[in-house]
N, C-alpha and C positions, 0 to 999 in steps of 0.2 A: 462524347465519347459516351459508352456504356458505364454504368455504376460497376465498381469493383464487386459489392456485393451480389449483384446480379451474374456478374462473369462467373465468380466460383459456384453461384447456384447451376447457372446452366451447364458449366464443366462437371458438376458432380451427376447431374442427370445424364449427360453422355458416358461417363464412366460406368452408371449404373446400366444403361440399355447397352453398351459393347459387353459387360460382364453377362448380362441376361440373355443377349442373342447369342452371343459365342463368337470366339474368333474366327472359326473355320466357317461359319455360315456367313460372315461378313466378308471374308475374302474371296469366298465362291460366289456371292453377289458382286462384288467388284470386278471379277476376273469376268463374269458374264457382260457387265455394262460396258468394260473396256473392249471387248471384241466385239460390241455392237457398234463401237464408233469406227471411223477410218483409220484403223491402227494399222502397224504392221504385221500382226497376227490376225486380222479380222478375216484375210482371203485362206490362210493356212486352218482356221478353226471351223470355217464354213466347209472348207473341203474335207475335212477331218469327220465332221458330222454326216456329210453326204455319203463318205467311204463305210460309214458306220452303219447307216440306213440300208447300204447296198450289201453289207456284210451280213445283216439279219434277213434281208429279202432272201438273198442265196440260202442261206441255212435254212430258211422255212422250206423253200422250193426242193431242197436237197431231202430234207426230211420226209416230205411228200412225195418224192419220188423213189419207186424202187430199184434198189442197185441190181438186181437180178431180171427184172423183167423189163426194164429200162436203162440198160447199163450205159448206153452211148449218151441218153441223155443225163443220166446221173454224173458219167465221167466229164461232160462239158460242165455241168454246173459246179462240180468239184475243181476244176481249174479255174473257173472264173474266182469260186470262192477263196480259194488260197491266193491268187494273184490281188484279190481286193483285199484281202488280210494282212498281205505283207505290204501293200501301199498304204492301209491303215495303222499300222505297226509304224512304218518309216515317220508318217506325218505324226504321230502321237511320239514318239521317242523326240523328235526335232521341237514339239511344243513343250516338252516335259521340262527341260532344262530352263526355257525361257519363263513358264510358270513358277518354277522353284524362284527364280530372282526376282519375279512379279509379288510373289506371296513375301518373300523377305523384305521387300521394299514397302508394301502394304501393309505390314505388320510394324515395320520401324516408323512409317510415318503416322499410323494410328497411336503408337505408344507416345509420341512425340505430342501429337495432338491432344492427347487427354492426361495421361500419368506424367509425363515430360513437362506438359504446359503447367500443370497443377504445382509440381516441385519447384518451376521457376517463378511461380506467382509467389509460392510460399517463402522463395529465399528473398526475393526483390522486394516484397511488402511485408517482410518481418516485423520490421518498426511502424508500420503504419496501421493505425485504429481503424477498425471496421466501423465500428461507432461507439458511443461511450454509455456507460452505466451510469445512472442518477448516483450521487454521491452518497455514501451510506446505506445503500441500497442492498447490498449483500454483505457478508463477513468478509474481512480482510483476505483470508486464505482463499476465498472463493474469487475475490477481485484479482490476486495473483494467479490462480489456474486459468481465468478467463483471457488474462493478457499474456500467458505461455507462449512462444519463449521470450519474446523481446518486444512486445507491444507495449506501449505505457501503462501503467497501472490504473484500473479504473476504467479500461476499454477492452474491446474484444478484438482477439487476433485474427488474424487469416486463417492461422490452422484451426482455432477452437471453432470459427465460423463454417470452416470446411467440412469439419467431423460434424457440425450441426447440420447442414446442408444433405451431407450424405445419410445420415441416420434417418432425416425426413423422408429422403427420396426413398430409401430401402422400405420404409414403413409404409408409405403411400404405394409403393409397388407391390408388397406384400398384400396389402388390402385390396389392389385392382384384381392380381391374381386369384386372391380367395373369393372375389365376387363375381369373377367370370366363372370358377370352377362351381359355384353356388347355382349360378344361373343355367350353366350348362345342364347339371343334375335336375334341376327345376323342370327343364325342357324335356329332357330324357324321363322324368317321372310323371309328367302330363302325356306323354306320348305313350307311354306302357300301360296308364291307366284308361286311355281311350282305346287301346287296344282290348284289354281286359272287357270293358264294356260292350265294344263291339263284337267281341268271342261271346259273351253272356246273350247279347240281343239274339244273335245267329243262333245259338243253343236253344234257347227259348222260341224262337220260330219255327225250328225243326221239331221239337218236341210238341208244339201246336199242332203242326201239319201231320206229325204221326198220330196224335189221338184223334185227330178229324179223321184220317184214313181208317182208323179203329171204327 
């Protein structure tokens, strides 16, 4: 069985990832993955995608066809386009209600698996010490705060350990994000510097050729 210390830390990492990526992006990814499996909506989603592609194709052909010079062809494309749009709207509306239920279910499961599990662990293990602080290592009021709310005095409670893990995860996440931004800026700066050097080289070559021609 994994250590409770590790479970709380991993849980805080997952909560941070969910908050960073965003609920909408996660729901969109889960919906895409769900429909790639042989589920009840797989065929409907595939058919809806095919109809959307067909609607766009017919729309492009209509725009490329003159309604005056090629009226018969344009009218035929218009009828096909309207029919495809009606079929697409019908399938999209039928999937809309199911997707709404799917989003609600995934949102509830995601909350239960992250914040819900965190609240449960904090309640169930409220009296269990995560680890003990050496005797007289910190003042008495600090011992009281580290054991808050119901852990034995002289120990660190699961609530305080969770706060510490969340703080560390946020700091590391901010540092990684700042490092990625800095790396991207350096790459862009290096590319711009190369472009400037190339422009100066081309300018020097043109100047030398002009002097030679003179």
